[in-house]
C-alpha positions in Angstrom: -20.7 -1.3 -13.2 -18.7 1.7 -11.5 -19.3 0.2 -8.0 -17.5 -3.4 -9.6 -14.1 -1.0 -10.9 -14.0 0.4 -7.7 -14.0 -3.0 -5.4 -11.4 -4.3 -8.1 -9.3 -1.4 -8.1 -9.1 -1.2 -4.1 -8.4 -5.5 -4.8 -5.8 -4.4 -6.6 -4.1 -2.0 -4.7 -4.4 -3.9 -1.7 -2.3 -6.4 -3.3 0.3 -4.5 -5.2 3.4 -5.3 -4.0 4.6 -2.1 -2.6 1.2 -1.1 -0.6 0.3 -5.0 0.7 3.0 -4.6 3.8 1.5 -1.0 4.9 -2.0 -2.4 4.7 -1.4 -5.4 6.3 0.8 -3.6 9.2 -1.8 -1.4 9.7 -0.4 2.1 8.7 -1.8 2.0 5.3 -6.4 2.0 4.5 -7.7 1.0 0.5 -11.5 2.6 1.0 -13.6 1.7 -1.8 -16.2 4.9 -2.0 -18.8 5.7 -4.1 -19.9 9.5 -4.4 -23.2 10.0 -6.1 -23.7 13.3 -8.2 -27.5 13.0 -8.0 -28.0 12.7 -4.0 -24.4 14.0 -2.7 -23.9 10.9 -0.6 -20.9 8.8 -0.2 -21.5 4.9 -0.1 -18.4 3.1 0.9 -17.6 0.0 -0.9 -15.1 -1.9 0.7 -12.2 -1.3 3.9 -14.3 1.0 5.4 -11.6 2.2 8.8 -12.8 1.5 12.2 -12.4 3.8 14.5 
């Protein structure tokens, strides 16, 4: 459920009227990730920037 929420929030931020132009130009990256308290690992769910 948490991963779904993150994915939906990322989509909402990327389509936000103020943020969308910045995302499209590449000036802003919206990255969705899940941090596990059990393992201490971060799982990037979407939008991982390419080096």
